[in-house]
Every structure is written in structure tokens, then in C-alpha cells.
C-alpha positions in Angstrom: 0.0 0.0 0.0 2.8 2.4 0.9 4.5 1.9 -2.5 1.2 2.3 -4.3 0.6 5.6 -2.6 4.2 6.9 -3.2 4.8 9.5 -5.9 7.8 7.7 -7.2 10.1 4.8 -6.2 13.9 4.6 -6.6 15.2 1.2 -7.5 18.9 0.4 -7.5 18.8 -1.6 -10.7 16.7 -2.6 -13.7 16.3 -6.0 -12.2 14.7 -4.6 -9.0 12.5 -2.3 -11.2 11.2 -5.3 -13.1 10.6 -7.2 -9.9 8.6 -4.3 -8.5 6.6 -3.9 -11.7 5.8 -7.6 -11.8 5.0 -8.3 -8.1 3.3 -5.1 -7.2 1.7 -4.2 -10.5 2.9 -0.6 -10.3 2.8 1.8 -13.3 6.1 1.9 -15.3 6.6 5.6 -14.9 6.4 5.4 -11.1 9.8 3.5 -10.7 13.1 5.3 -11.4 16.4 3.5 -11.5 19.2 5.2 -9.6 22.2 2.9 -10.1 24.6 2.3 -7.2 28.0 3.9 -7.4 29.5 7.3 -7.7 29.8 9.4 -10.8 33.4 10.0 -11.9 32.9 13.7 -11.7 33.1 13.5 -7.9 36.6 12.1 -8.2 37.8 15.3 -9.8 39.2 18.3 -7.8 36.5 20.9 -7.4 37.1 24.6 -6.7 35.6 25.5 -3.2 32.8 28.0 -3.2 33.4 28.7 0.5 36.8 29.9 1.5 38.4 28.0 4.4 38.6 28.1 7.3 34.9 27.4 8.0 32.8 25.5 10.5 30.1 23.2 9.1 26.9 22.4 11.0 24.5 19.9 9.4 20.8 19.9 10.4 17.8 22.1 10.5 17.9 25.3 12.6 15.5 24.3 15.3 15.6 25.4 18.9 16.5 22.0 20.3 19.9 22.1 18.5 21.1 24.7 21.0 22.3 27.2 18.3 23.3 29.9 20.8 26.1 27.6 22.1 27.3 27.2 18.5 27.2 31.0 17.9 29.1 31.6 21.2 31.8 29.1 20.2 31.9 30.7 16.7 32.4 34.2 18.2 35.2 33.0 20.5 36.9 31.3 17.6 36.5 34.4 15.4 38.3 36.4 18.0 41.4 34.4 17.1 40.9 33.9 13.4 37.9 34.6 11.2 35.8 31.5 10.2 32.7 31.3 8.1 29.8 29.4 9.4 28.2 27.0 6.9 24.7 25.7 7.8 23.3 22.8 5.8 19.7 21.9 6.4 16.2 23.1 6.5 15.4 26.5 7.9 13.6 26.2 11.3 12.2 28.4 14.0 15.8 29.4 15.1 16.8 30.6 11.7 
């Protein structure tokens, strides 16, 4: 039922896609194959778009993450040497 209600389904191979189509009778356009592995482009050196040094925090900006402590640490660190703060995640109520 969950797969039938899903907007789309990622399958790791054509084999799995065929199995899902056969066993669950799902529409062909609902299943997308995303092969396992990494594209060779990620093996190449990439120019950074954020100049180091920086501090990375991953996760949404919600109150329970105690962001004031992070900002306090960031301010103390910046007193010695400037760092950028990089936040990756959804904007939350503490944005």
C-alpha cells in the first residue's frame, strides 16, 4: 500500500525495477532506476565556493539544536581567526 501511494520509487537496478513492476503491478513511470555507485565527476578536484577556514553544521535550525552555544563558540573562535559558518539543512524556527 505504501509503495502504491508513493509519488515515485527509486530502484537500485533494472532487475529490481522489473521485480517491483511484476510483483506489485505498479505503473512503469512510477519507478526510477538510480544505479549504485558514484559518478566519476566526484573524483575530480572541485574549486571550493566557500573559502576556508569554516565550520560546518548539518541539520535544521530548530531550537533544540542549541544554536546559541554554537554561535558563542563561533564568536570565540573568530576572536582568534575569522571563520565562516556553513549551515546545511532546512530553515527552522531558530533561523
